[in-house]
C-alpha positions as CSV (number, residue, x, y, z in Angstrom):
1,M,4.4,9.6,14.2
2,K,5.2,11.7,11.2
3,L,8.1,10.2,9.3
4,I,7.7,12.3,6.1
5,N,8.8,15.8,6.8
6,N,10.7,16.2,3.5
7,I,8.5,18.1,1.0
8,Y,10.3,16.5,-2.0
9,I,9.5,12.9,-0.7
10,K,5.9,13.9,0.1
11,S,5.4,15.2,-3.4
12,I,6.8,12.0,-4.9
13,I,4.4,9.9,-2.8
14,D,1.4,12.2,-3.5
15,K,1.9,12.1,-7.3
16,A,2.8,8.4,-7.6
17,R,0.0,6.3,-9.2
18,I,1.6,2.9,-8.5
19,A,4.1,1.2,-6.2
20,R,5.5,-2.2,-5.7
21,L,4.7,-4.1,-2.6
22,A,7.3,-6.6,-1.4
23,T,6.4,-9.3,1.2
24,V,8.2,-12.5,2.3
25,D,6.6,-15.9,2.9
26,S,7.3,-18.3,5.8
27,E,10.3,-19.8,3.9
28,C,11.8,-16.3,3.3
29,N,10.9,-16.3,-0.4
30,P,10.2,-12.8,-1.7
31,H,6.9,-11.8,-3.4
32,L,6.6,-8.6,-5.3
33,V,3.4,-7.1,-6.8
34,P,2.5,-3.8,-8.3
35,V,-0.2,-2.0,-6.3
36,V,-2.2,1.2,-6.2
37,F,-2.2,3.0,-2.8
38,A,-3.3,6.0,-0.9
39,F,-1.4,7.8,1.8
40,D,-2.9,9.9,4.6
41,G,0.3,11.4,6.0
42,E,0.8,8.6,8.5
43,N,-0.2,5.2,6.9
44,F,-0.4,3.7,3.4
45,Y,-3.5,1.9,2.3
46,I,-3.6,-0.7,-0.4
47,P,-6.9,-2.1,-1.5
48,I,-7.9,-5.7,-2.0
49,D,-10.3,-4.7,-4.6
50,E,-12.9,-6.5,-6.6
51,K,-11.7,-6.0,-10.1
52,T,-10.3,-9.4,-11.1
53,K,-10.0,-11.6,-8.1
54,Q,-11.5,-15.1,-8.4
55,E,-12.7,-14.9,-4.8
56,P,-12.8,-11.3,-3.7
57,S,-14.4,-12.2,-0.4
58,K,-11.4,-14.4,0.5
59,P,-8.4,-12.2,0.6
60,E,-6.5,-14.7,2.7
61,K,-6.0,-16.7,-0.5
62,L,-3.8,-14.0,-2.0
63,K,-0.1,-14.6,-1.6
64,R,0.6,-11.0,-0.3
65,V,-2.1,-11.4,2.4
66,K,-0.8,-14.8,3.5
67,N,2.7,-13.4,3.6
68,I,1.6,-10.4,5.7
69,Q,-0.2,-12.7,8.1
70,T,3.0,-14.8,8.5
71,N,5.4,-11.9,8.5
72,P,4.0,-8.3,8.6
73,N,7.4,-6.7,7.6
74,I,7.1,-5.2,4.1
75,A,8.7,-2.8,1.7
76,L,6.9,-0.5,-0.6
77,L,8.8,1.0,-3.5
78,I,7.8,4.1,-5.4
79,D,10.0,4.9,-8.4
80,E,10.3,6.7,-11.6
81,Y,12.3,5.6,-14.7
82,N,13.2,8.1,-17.3
83,E,15.5,7.8,-20.4
84,D,17.0,11.0,-19.0
85,W,18.9,9.4,-16.1
86,T,19.2,12.8,-14.3
87,K,15.4,12.4,-13.6
88,L,15.6,9.0,-11.9
89,Y,14.4,8.6,-8.3
90,F,12.9,6.2,-5.8
91,V,11.4,6.2,-2.4
92,M,11.4,3.0,-0.4
93,I,9.2,2.6,2.6
94,Q,9.8,-0.2,5.2
95,G,7.0,-0.9,7.5
96,R,4.6,-3.3,9.2
97,A,1.4,-4.3,7.4
98,S,-1.9,-5.4,8.6
99,L,-5.3,-6.3,7.1
100,I,-8.2,-4.1,8.0
101,S,-11.9,-4.7,7.4
102,N,-15.3,-3.9,8.8
103,K,-16.0,-7.5,9.6
104,K,-17.4,-8.4,13.1
105,G,-14.8,-9.4,15.6
106,E,-12.2,-7.0,14.2
107,Q,-10.8,-4.1,16.2
108,Q,-13.2,-1.3,16.9
109,N,-11.3,1.4,15.0
110,E,-11.0,-0.7,11.8
111,P,-14.4,0.4,10.2
112,L,-13.3,4.1,10.6
113,L,-9.8,3.3,9.1
114,L,-11.5,1.3,6.3
115,E,-13.9,4.2,5.5
116,K,-10.9,6.6,5.5
117,A,-9.0,4.3,3.1
118,H,-12.0,3.9,0.8
119,K,-12.4,7.7,0.6
120,L,-8.7,8.3,-0.1
121,L,-8.5,5.6,-2.7
122,S,-11.7,6.6,-4.5
123,E,-10.5,10.2,-4.6
124,K,-7.1,9.2,-6.1
125,Y,-8.4,6.5,-8.5
126,H,-11.6,7.4,-10.3
127,H,-12.0,3.7,-11.3
128,Y,-13.2,2.9,-7.8
129,Q,-16.3,4.9,-8.4
130,K,-17.3,2.1,-10.8
131,I,-15.8,-1.0,-9.2
132,G,-15.8,-2.0,-5.6
133,I,-12.7,-1.3,-3.5
134,G,-13.5,-4.3,-1.4
135,E,-14.1,-5.1,2.2
136,Y,-10.4,-5.4,3.0
137,V,-7.5,-3.0,2.8
138,I,-3.8,-3.6,3.6
139,M,-2.6,-0.8,6.0
140,I,1.1,-0.1,6.2
141,Y,2.6,1.7,9.2
142,P,5.9,3.0,7.9
143,Y,8.9,2.9,10.3
144,K,11.7,3.8,7.8
145,I,11.7,5.8,4.6
146,M,14.7,6.0,2.3
147,S,15.0,8.0,-0.9
148,W,17.4,8.5,-3.8
149,K,17.5,10.7,-6.8
150,N,20.1,11.2,-9.5
151,K,21.6,14.6,-9.2
């Protein structure tokens, strides 16, 4: 399903370097973290990378991952602040998130999705050519995209 048919929104997503990922825990408490991401035209991919995690092989200990496992509904916000308020904008993506990996027992297409995500992320962020992207990636299937820009 192709939700992004607006060239302006696609250009914002393509040029954005960071976003904010919002999840909710089992008690409806929000959790918001800045993330890097890649977009393939259908899904968003957020790495569980190996840069600073105490236990990179245990993504289930991360609050965002626990929240997604409890409630896969997320929001991803891409925005730009500028002192010239005529240049303000945001794009908010609502979707369903899942954790993908190449671990045994996972779905058959997950290694291909993970390979695709790794390729997109390493092309967008040169840092990933030096540090590991990790064995897990959050994949977001968007079902609603909203945008706003100051005119």
